[in-house]
N, C-alpha and C positions, 0 to 999 in steps of 0.2 A: 659823562665822560670822565666823572670823579674816580670811579672805580676801573674801569675797563682800559682808560688811554687809549682808545683806539676808534675813530669816530665812525668808522661800519659797523663793529661790533655794537656800539653804543646806540646807533638806529637800530639794529636788530633788536638789541634789550627791550627798546621803548617799546616796538612793536608786540614783541613777546610778552611783556608786563603788560600792556592794555589787553591783549587778548584773555590772558589770564583773570583780569580785572572783571571784565565783560562776563566771564564764564564763571567766575567765583564770587562775585559781590552777591550775589542771592544766598549764599552758604553765611554768611557772617552778618552779624548785627554790626554796622558799621557808623558809628555818631561821629567820626571825624574823618572825613574824606581823605584829606591832604595828607594826615598822617599815615594813613593805612596805606595809600597808594606809593606814598615814600617807603614805608618798611616792606611792601611787596618788591619794588624796584631794587631795593639794597638787598634784600636777601636773592633775587635774582641773579644779580650782579656778582655777589660773594659765590653763591654757587658756580657760575660759568667760570669763575676765577680758579675754585676749588678743583673742577674738573678739568680746565685748561693746567694746572699743576700737575693734575695726576697723569696726563696724557705725556707733558713733558717729562715727567719724571720717568715714566715708563720708555718711552724713547730713548732717554739718555742710558737707561740701564740696559736697553738692548744694543745699544752703540758700545758700552764698555764691555760686554759680555760677549760679544762678537770677535771673534780673533781676528787679527790684522793679517792681510796676505802680503 
């Protein structure tokens, strides 16, 4: 909730992060799991926010470029 500010998005993000962790844990040498999973979660949330910002920006640009009737 620290980054996403929405409980449903945060729940989805937790599930996605743990799925990613299960699938990718074998690819990395993880000495400190707590630190590693925190960084994975943080990066996932920041990417979601970045993508959300792009979508919001695109919608805003489309609305502004549409002529009013």
